[in-house]
C-alpha positions as CSV (number, residue, x, y, z in Angstrom):
1,X,58.7,52.9,-4.5
2,X,61.6,55.1,-5.1
3,X,62.6,57.0,-2.2
4,X,63.1,60.2,-4.3
5,X,59.8,59.9,-5.9
6,X,57.6,58.9,-3.0
7,X,55.6,61.2,-0.8
8,X,56.6,61.7,2.6
9,X,53.6,60.2,3.9
10,X,53.9,56.9,1.6
11,X,57.5,56.8,2.4
12,X,56.7,57.0,6.3
13,X,54.2,54.0,5.9
14,X,56.7,52.1,3.8
15,X,59.5,52.6,6.7
16,X,56.8,51.7,9.3
17,X,55.8,48.5,7.4
18,X,59.4,47.6,7.0
19,X,60.2,48.1,10.7
20,X,57.1,46.2,11.8
21,X,58.5,43.2,9.7
22,X,61.5,43.0,11.9
23,X,65.1,44.1,11.8
24,X,67.7,41.7,11.8
25,X,70.6,42.0,14.8
26,X,73.3,43.1,12.7
27,X,76.0,45.6,12.1
28,X,73.7,47.7,9.6
29,X,69.9,46.7,10.8
30,X,68.5,49.4,8.3
31,X,70.5,48.3,5.2
32,X,68.0,46.0,3.5
33,X,64.9,48.3,4.2
34,X,67.0,51.2,2.9
35,X,67.9,49.5,-0.3
36,X,64.3,48.4,-0.7
37,X,63.3,51.8,-0.8
38,X,66.0,53.1,-2.4
39,X,66.9,55.4,0.3
40,X,70.0,55.9,2.7
41,X,70.1,54.3,6.2
42,X,70.6,57.9,7.4
43,X,67.0,59.1,5.5
44,X,65.5,56.2,7.7
45,X,66.9,57.1,10.7
46,X,65.9,60.7,10.1
47,X,62.2,59.7,9.5
48,X,62.1,57.4,12.5
49,X,63.3,60.4,14.6
50,X,60.5,62.7,13.0
51,X,57.8,60.1,13.5
52,X,58.8,59.7,17.3
53,X,59.0,63.5,17.7
54,X,55.3,63.7,16.0
55,X,53.9,61.0,18.2
56,X,53.0,58.9,15.2
57,X,55.5,56.2,16.7
58,X,55.5,56.2,20.4
59,X,58.5,53.9,20.9
60,X,61.2,52.4,18.8
61,X,62.9,49.4,20.7
62,X,63.3,45.6,20.4
63,X,60.7,43.2,21.2
64,X,62.3,40.5,23.3
65,X,60.6,36.8,23.6
66,X,60.3,36.1,27.2
67,X,60.4,32.5,26.6
68,X,63.8,32.7,24.4
69,X,65.2,34.5,27.5
70,X,64.3,31.5,29.9
71,X,61.1,33.2,31.3
72,X,58.5,30.3,31.0
73,X,56.1,31.4,33.5
74,X,53.8,34.0,32.2
75,X,51.7,35.3,35.0
76,X,48.6,37.8,34.4
77,X,47.8,39.2,37.9
78,X,44.4,40.0,38.6
79,X,43.6,42.4,41.5
80,X,40.6,44.0,43.2
81,X,41.8,47.4,44.0
82,X,39.5,50.0,45.5
83,X,38.7,53.0,43.1
84,X,39.9,55.4,45.3
85,X,43.4,53.7,45.2
86,X,43.5,52.1,41.7
87,X,45.5,55.2,40.1
88,X,48.3,55.2,42.7
89,X,48.5,51.3,42.9
90,X,48.6,51.2,38.9
91,X,51.3,53.9,38.9
92,X,53.4,52.0,41.4
93,X,53.1,48.8,39.2
94,X,54.1,50.7,36.2
95,X,57.2,51.9,37.3
96,X,58.5,48.3,38.0
97,X,60.7,46.8,35.5
98,X,59.3,43.5,36.3
99,X,55.7,44.6,35.1
100,X,55.4,44.5,31.4
101,X,51.9,45.4,31.0
102,X,49.4,47.1,33.4
103,X,45.8,48.0,32.6
104,X,42.6,49.2,34.5
105,X,39.7,47.3,33.1
106,X,35.7,47.5,34.0
107,X,34.5,44.9,36.2
108,X,31.3,42.8,36.0
109,X,29.3,43.3,39.2
110,X,29.1,39.9,41.4
111,X,30.7,38.0,38.4
112,X,34.3,39.3,38.0
113,X,35.4,42.1,40.5
114,X,38.9,42.4,39.3
115,X,39.6,46.1,38.1
116,X,43.6,46.0,37.6
117,X,45.6,43.7,35.5
118,X,49.4,43.2,35.1
119,X,51.8,40.9,33.7
120,X,54.7,39.4,35.4
121,X,57.2,36.9,34.1
122,X,59.7,34.6,35.6
123,X,61.9,31.1,34.9
124,X,59.1,29.2,36.8
125,X,55.9,29.8,38.8
126,X,57.4,29.9,42.0
127,X,59.6,33.1,41.7
128,X,56.6,34.8,39.9
129,X,54.2,33.7,42.8
130,X,56.8,34.9,45.6
131,X,57.6,38.3,43.8
132,X,53.8,38.9,43.4
133,X,53.0,38.1,46.9
134,X,55.5,40.5,48.2
135,X,54.4,43.1,46.1
136,X,50.9,42.7,47.1
137,X,52.0,43.1,50.6
138,X,53.7,46.1,50.0
139,X,50.9,47.8,48.1
140,X,48.3,46.6,50.6
141,X,46.4,44.8,47.9
142,X,44.6,41.9,49.7
143,X,42.5,40.1,46.7
144,X,44.2,39.2,43.6
145,X,45.0,35.9,41.8
146,X,47.7,34.9,39.2
147,X,46.6,33.2,35.9
148,X,49.5,31.4,34.5
149,X,49.5,31.1,30.6
150,X,49.0,27.5,29.5
151,X,50.0,27.7,25.8
152,X,50.7,30.9,23.7
153,X,48.5,30.9,20.7
154,X,49.3,34.3,19.2
155,X,51.7,37.3,19.9
156,X,52.0,40.1,17.5
157,X,52.4,43.6,17.9
158,X,50.4,46.3,16.2
159,X,50.4,46.3,12.5
160,X,49.4,48.8,9.9
161,X,46.2,48.0,7.8
């Protein structure tokens, strides 16, 4: 696809496909993508800005590998939070840099009563356990479990199909 000949939608899709493939950490990370689309790096940045402003892209940033950063203990914390407190507790958790994901989920009565889930990463289990225990005391959440990852089977970002 030649940049000048492509429709804006096709060009945007090609740019997003190129971005989701990953960029090298280098002085000109958009150079190869721009060359492959026969456009300038400035045009790519301009299109990314438009895609962010219009909400087509929610964010543009680096995805770091916790294990490569030395964070080997990945704990999914599952909590039982009363319905009248779940929004407040969830918002409090979401503001913490240590929390990477935070979701409210439906329960299965009498089988699985955990309704709030979040992820915390640390160098080993003990720091994660200590952090979560302190956090749960502060938020007055009495019932929770930490489910540590045993093995990463798949981890990808959302992709275009």
